[in-house]
C-alpha positions as CSV (number, residue, x, y, z in Angstrom):
1,M,-18.2,-8.7,-20.4
2,T,-21.2,-8.3,-18.1
3,P,-19.9,-7.3,-14.6
4,T,-21.1,-9.6,-11.8
5,P,-20.8,-9.3,-8.0
6,V,-17.6,-10.2,-6.2
7,A,-18.0,-12.7,-3.5
8,G,-15.7,-13.8,-0.7
9,P,-13.9,-12.2,2.3
10,S,-12.3,-9.4,0.3
11,A,-15.8,-7.8,-0.2
12,W,-16.0,-6.5,3.3
13,T,-17.5,-3.2,4.5
14,G,-16.3,-0.8,7.1
15,E,-19.5,-1.4,9.1
16,E,-18.6,-5.1,9.2
17,M,-15.0,-4.6,10.2
18,R,-15.9,-2.2,13.0
19,A,-18.3,-4.7,14.5
20,R,-15.8,-7.6,14.2
21,G,-12.4,-6.3,15.2
22,D,-10.7,-9.7,14.5
23,W,-8.4,-8.0,12.0
24,L,-6.5,-6.4,14.9
25,V,-3.9,-8.8,16.4
26,R,-2.2,-7.9,19.7
27,L,1.2,-9.3,19.9
28,A,2.0,-11.3,23.1
29,A,5.1,-10.7,25.3
30,A,6.6,-13.9,23.8
31,D,6.1,-12.5,20.3
32,V,7.9,-9.3,21.2
33,A,10.7,-11.3,22.9
34,E,11.2,-13.3,19.8
35,V,11.4,-10.2,17.6
36,E,13.9,-8.6,19.9
37,A,16.1,-11.7,20.0
38,A,16.1,-11.7,16.2
39,L,16.9,-8.0,16.2
40,A,19.9,-8.5,18.5
41,A,21.2,-11.2,16.3
42,A,20.8,-9.1,13.1
43,L,22.5,-6.1,14.7
44,A,25.4,-8.3,15.9
45,G,25.8,-9.6,12.4
46,G,26.4,-6.1,11.1
47,R,24.5,-6.7,7.8
48,D,23.3,-3.9,5.7
49,I,19.5,-3.5,6.5
50,A,18.7,-3.5,2.8
51,T,20.1,-7.0,2.3
52,L,18.5,-8.7,5.3
53,S,16.6,-11.9,4.6
54,A,14.2,-14.0,6.6
55,A,17.2,-16.3,7.4
56,D,19.0,-13.3,9.0
57,F,16.0,-12.6,11.2
58,P,14.9,-16.0,12.6
59,L,11.4,-16.1,14.1
60,P,10.7,-19.8,15.0
61,T,7.1,-19.3,16.2
62,L,6.1,-15.9,14.9
63,G,7.5,-16.6,11.4
64,P,4.8,-19.3,10.6
65,R,2.1,-17.0,11.9
66,L,3.4,-14.2,9.6
67,L,2.9,-16.7,6.7
68,A,-0.6,-17.4,7.8
69,W,-1.4,-13.7,8.0
70,R,0.1,-13.3,4.5
71,G,-2.5,-15.9,3.4
72,E,-5.2,-13.7,4.9
73,I,-3.8,-10.6,3.2
74,L,-3.4,-12.2,-0.3
75,D,-6.4,-14.6,-0.3
76,G,-8.7,-13.4,2.5
77,R,-10.0,-10.0,3.5
78,G,-6.9,-8.3,2.3
79,F,-5.4,-6.7,5.4
80,V,-4.1,-7.4,8.9
81,Q,-3.2,-5.0,11.7
82,L,-0.7,-6.0,14.4
83,R,-0.2,-4.1,17.6
84,G,2.5,-4.0,20.3
85,L,6.0,-3.7,18.9
86,P,8.1,-1.7,21.5
87,V,9.2,1.1,19.2
88,H,9.3,3.4,22.2
89,R,12.5,1.8,23.3
90,W,14.2,1.2,19.9
91,T,16.6,3.5,18.1
92,M,15.9,4.3,14.5
93,R,18.4,1.7,13.4
94,E,16.7,-0.9,15.7
95,A,13.2,0.0,14.4
96,A,14.3,-0.1,10.8
97,T,16.1,-3.4,11.2
98,A,13.2,-5.1,13.1
99,W,10.7,-3.8,10.5
100,F,12.8,-4.9,7.6
101,G,13.4,-8.3,9.2
102,L,9.7,-8.9,9.8
103,G,8.9,-7.9,6.3
104,A,11.4,-10.3,4.9
105,H,9.2,-13.2,6.2
106,L,6.4,-11.9,4.0
107,G,8.3,-11.1,0.8
108,R,11.1,-9.2,-0.9
109,A,11.2,-5.5,-0.3
110,V,11.0,-3.6,-3.7
111,T,12.0,0.0,-4.4
112,Q,9.7,2.9,-3.6
113,N,11.5,5.6,-5.6
114,A,14.1,6.2,-8.2
115,K,16.8,6.4,-5.6
116,G,16.4,2.7,-4.9
117,H,14.9,3.1,-1.4
118,V,13.5,-0.2,-0.1
119,L,12.7,1.4,3.3
120,G,10.4,4.5,3.1
121,H,9.9,7.2,5.6
122,V,6.3,8.6,5.8
123,R,6.9,12.0,7.4
124,D,6.2,15.6,6.8
125,L,9.2,17.4,5.2
126,G,7.5,20.8,5.1
127,L,6.9,20.4,1.3
128,D,3.9,21.7,-0.7
129,A,1.4,19.0,-1.7
130,A,0.4,21.1,-4.7
131,D,3.9,20.8,-6.2
132,P,3.7,18.0,-8.9
133,G,7.3,16.9,-8.0
134,V,6.3,16.3,-4.3
135,R,4.9,13.0,-3.1
136,V,2.0,13.7,-0.8
137,Y,3.2,11.4,2.0
138,Q,6.0,13.9,2.5
139,T,3.4,16.5,3.6
140,T,0.6,16.8,6.2
141,A,-2.0,16.9,3.4
142,R,-4.6,14.3,2.8
143,Q,-3.5,11.6,0.3
144,N,-6.8,10.4,-1.2
145,F,-7.6,6.8,-1.9
146,H,-5.1,5.0,-4.2
147,T,-3.1,1.9,-4.9
148,D,0.7,1.5,-4.9
149,S,3.2,-0.3,-7.2
150,C,3.5,-3.5,-5.2
151,D,1.7,-6.6,-4.0
152,I,1.7,-5.8,-0.2
153,V,2.0,-2.4,1.4
154,G,3.3,-2.4,5.0
155,L,3.5,0.4,7.5
156,L,5.1,0.5,11.0
157,C,4.0,3.4,13.1
158,L,6.8,5.0,15.2
159,R,5.0,8.2,16.3
160,T,1.5,9.7,15.7
161,A,0.5,13.2,14.9
162,R,-0.9,15.8,17.4
163,S,-4.3,15.4,15.7
164,G,-5.5,13.7,12.5
165,G,-3.5,11.4,10.3
166,L,-6.0,8.5,10.4
167,S,-5.3,5.5,8.2
168,C,-8.3,4.9,5.9
169,I,-8.9,1.8,3.9
170,V,-11.7,0.5,1.7
171,S,-12.4,-2.8,-0.1
172,S,-12.4,-2.3,-3.9
173,A,-14.7,-5.4,-4.2
174,A,-17.2,-3.7,-1.9
175,I,-17.1,-0.5,-4.1
176,H,-17.6,-2.7,-7.2
177,N,-20.6,-4.4,-5.7
178,A,-22.1,-1.1,-4.5
179,M,-21.8,0.4,-8.0
180,L,-23.2,-2.8,-9.5
181,A,-26.3,-2.6,-7.3
182,T,-27.1,1.0,-8.3
183,R,-25.4,1.9,-11.5
184,P,-24.3,-1.2,-13.5
185,D,-23.7,1.0,-16.5
186,L,-21.0,2.9,-14.7
187,V,-19.3,-0.3,-13.4
188,A,-18.8,-1.3,-17.1
189,E,-17.0,2.0,-17.7
190,L,-14.4,1.1,-15.1
191,H,-13.8,-2.4,-16.7
192,R,-12.5,-0.6,-19.8
193,P,-8.9,0.7,-20.2
194,L,-8.3,4.3,-19.2
195,A,-5.2,6.4,-19.9
196,I,-2.9,6.8,-16.9
197,D,-0.1,9.4,-16.7
198,R,3.5,8.1,-16.6
199,R,4.4,11.2,-14.6
200,G,7.4,12.3,-16.6
201,E,8.6,8.8,-17.7
202,R,8.5,7.9,-21.4
203,A,7.8,4.5,-22.9
204,A,10.0,3.2,-25.8
205,D,7.3,4.5,-28.2
206,G,7.6,8.0,-26.7
207,R,4.2,7.9,-25.0
208,G,3.8,9.6,-21.7
209,W,0.8,7.6,-20.7
210,W,-0.3,3.9,-20.6
211,T,-3.6,2.2,-20.2
212,A,-5.3,-0.1,-17.7
213,A,-8.8,-0.6,-16.4
214,V,-9.7,0.3,-12.8
215,F,-11.5,-3.1,-12.4
216,N,-9.8,-6.2,-13.7
217,R,-11.7,-9.5,-13.4
218,D,-10.0,-12.9,-13.5
219,G,-12.7,-15.5,-12.7
220,P,-13.8,-14.9,-9.1
221,L,-10.9,-12.4,-8.4
222,L,-11.1,-8.7,-8.9
223,T,-7.9,-6.7,-9.1
224,T,-8.0,-3.0,-8.8
225,I,-5.5,-0.3,-9.8
226,Y,-6.4,3.4,-9.1
227,T,-4.9,6.8,-8.6
228,R,-7.4,9.5,-9.7
229,R,-4.9,12.2,-10.1
230,Y,-2.9,10.1,-12.6
231,V,-6.0,9.4,-14.6
232,E,-6.8,13.1,-14.7
233,S,-3.2,14.3,-15.5
234,A,-3.0,11.8,-18.4
235,Q,-5.4,14.2,-20.2
236,R,-2.6,16.7,-20.6
237,H,-1.2,14.4,-23.3
238,A,-2.8,15.3,-26.6
239,D,-2.5,11.7,-27.9
240,A,-4.2,10.1,-24.8
241,P,-7.8,8.9,-25.1
242,R,-10.2,11.5,-23.8
243,L,-12.3,10.9,-20.7
244,G,-16.0,10.8,-21.7
245,A,-18.9,12.1,-19.6
246,A,-19.9,8.5,-18.5
247,T,-16.4,7.6,-17.5
248,R,-16.1,10.8,-15.4
249,E,-19.4,10.0,-13.8
250,A,-18.1,6.5,-13.0
251,L,-14.9,7.9,-11.4
252,D,-16.9,10.3,-9.4
253,L,-19.2,7.6,-8.1
254,F,-16.1,5.4,-7.3
255,D,-14.6,8.3,-5.3
256,A,-17.9,9.0,-3.5
257,L,-18.1,5.3,-2.4
258,C,-14.5,5.4,-1.1
259,E,-15.8,8.2,1.2
260,D,-18.9,6.4,2.3
261,P,-18.6,5.6,6.1
262,R,-20.6,2.4,5.6
263,L,-17.8,1.1,3.3
264,R,-14.5,2.7,4.5
265,L,-12.7,1.8,7.7
266,D,-10.7,4.5,9.5
267,I,-8.0,3.4,11.9
268,A,-6.2,5.4,14.5
269,F,-2.6,4.1,14.6
270,E,-0.7,3.6,17.9
271,P,3.1,3.6,18.1
272,G,4.2,0.0,17.5
273,D,1.3,-0.8,15.1
274,V,1.9,-2.7,11.9
275,Q,-0.5,-2.4,9.0
276,L,-0.3,-4.9,6.1
277,L,-2.5,-4.5,3.0
278,C,-3.0,-6.3,-0.3
279,N,-2.6,-3.6,-2.9
280,H,-4.9,-5.4,-5.4
281,V,-8.0,-5.5,-3.2
282,I,-7.6,-2.5,-0.8
283,L,-7.4,1.2,-1.5
284,H,-5.7,3.3,1.2
285,D,-5.7,6.9,2.2
286,R,-4.6,9.1,5.1
287,T,-6.4,12.1,6.5
288,A,-4.7,15.4,6.8
289,Y,-3.1,16.1,10.1
290,E,-1.6,18.6,12.5
291,D,1.8,17.7,13.6
292,W,3.8,18.4,16.8
293,P,6.1,21.4,16.7
294,E,9.0,19.4,18.2
295,P,11.0,17.4,15.6
296,A,11.4,14.5,17.9
297,R,7.6,14.1,18.3
298,K,6.6,14.4,14.7
299,R,4.4,11.8,13.0
300,H,6.7,9.1,11.5
301,L,5.9,5.8,9.8
302,L,8.2,3.3,8.1
303,R,7.0,1.8,4.9
304,L,7.7,-1.4,3.0
305,W,6.6,-2.4,-0.5
306,L,6.7,-6.2,-0.5
307,C,6.8,-8.8,-3.3
308,P,5.8,-12.2,-1.9
309,P,6.8,-15.4,-3.7
310,V,3.1,-16.3,-4.1
311,G,0.2,-14.3,-5.4
312,R,-2.5,-13.7,-8.0
313,R,-2.1,-13.4,-11.7
314,L,-2.1,-9.8,-12.8
315,P,-3.2,-8.3,-16.2
316,P,-0.3,-8.0,-18.6
317,E,-0.9,-4.2,-18.8
318,F,0.3,-3.9,-15.2
319,A,3.9,-4.7,-16.4
320,T,4.1,-1.0,-17.3
321,R,3.8,0.0,-13.7
322,Y,5.2,-3.1,-12.0
323,G,8.1,-3.8,-14.3
324,S,6.9,-7.3,-14.7
325,V,3.8,-9.3,-13.8
326,E,5.7,-12.4,-12.9
327,V,4.8,-13.6,-9.4
328,G,7.8,-13.1,-7.0
329,A,9.5,-10.7,-9.4
330,R,7.3,-7.6,-9.7
331,G,6.8,-4.2,-8.2
332,G,8.9,-1.2,-7.4
333,V,9.7,1.9,-9.3
334,A,13.5,2.2,-9.5
335,P,15.3,1.6,-12.8
336,P,16.7,-2.0,-13.1
337,G,20.1,-2.4,-11.6
338,T,19.6,0.4,-9.0
339,P,21.1,-0.9,-5.7
340,P,18.7,-1.2,-2.8
341,V,19.1,1.4,0.0
342,A,17.5,1.5,3.4
343,P,18.0,5.1,4.6
344,L,17.6,5.8,8.4
345,E,16.3,9.3,7.8
346,P,13.8,10.8,5.3
347,E,15.4,11.9,2.0
């Protein structure tokens, strides 16, 4: 195929978003009151957080707006930022319940690790980011731009770091278009399948790697999947296709454009902020940070991976990472049959 520019609201630039600011929605007092009424009802019901549904967390006026924002996330610019949840007065159980209940209006929470956790804790656990068995979000190190194993990524900020820890996002469509304008030959490299490490898992055929293209075009839609370290570590498998010089040059240009301040948008979270991203059109990152010494003040975010009942068609290759490409039944990383768990502390 000959790559062509991606049009539409998902092809935004950081410069554009900084000038507009309409992606940030400040919740009104009435919105907060509705959330807290639903929270009180959910807590009184005594349900396990991991089993909460939208019906268990009624939001008569905010619920329809959440669905409208979901449309913006899936079919528009690809992200929404909400501000104003009163996390300062909530216990951890209250914050987790409210966040899970809100998320249930957008989609089904899918597992984020092999333990079946459907509620993730993004917090430094004093681990070493260089350890291949450690997930970088459990450290203070920078994450680097990547995509996750779900349709929508959601974060609720409970506390911020002493310094650093900015949320960084970038439009993959804008990167595609910028590459196309300067190096169309390199764009073509990223439309071809690359080997991606399975990170210790083995397919039925015994392979420790799978293949997918970074850029996947389906008519006007561009779907992106990318984690550079997984592409690089796939090279440890002798049977994996080798990365050629042109492909490495394309990956390097892709990474450089992620860093371009004209394209990327850096966001300083505030406690009570909610960030919702479409994983197929937005790459996300987090800058390194210095945390507070007191445990009760340490940076802490709650994360959801959500599978909405609506969405785009995904390439069949994605089933290796998503378990399925069926809309409403995809995403997550736990083995089938693993019961969902919503831990109230990092594990």
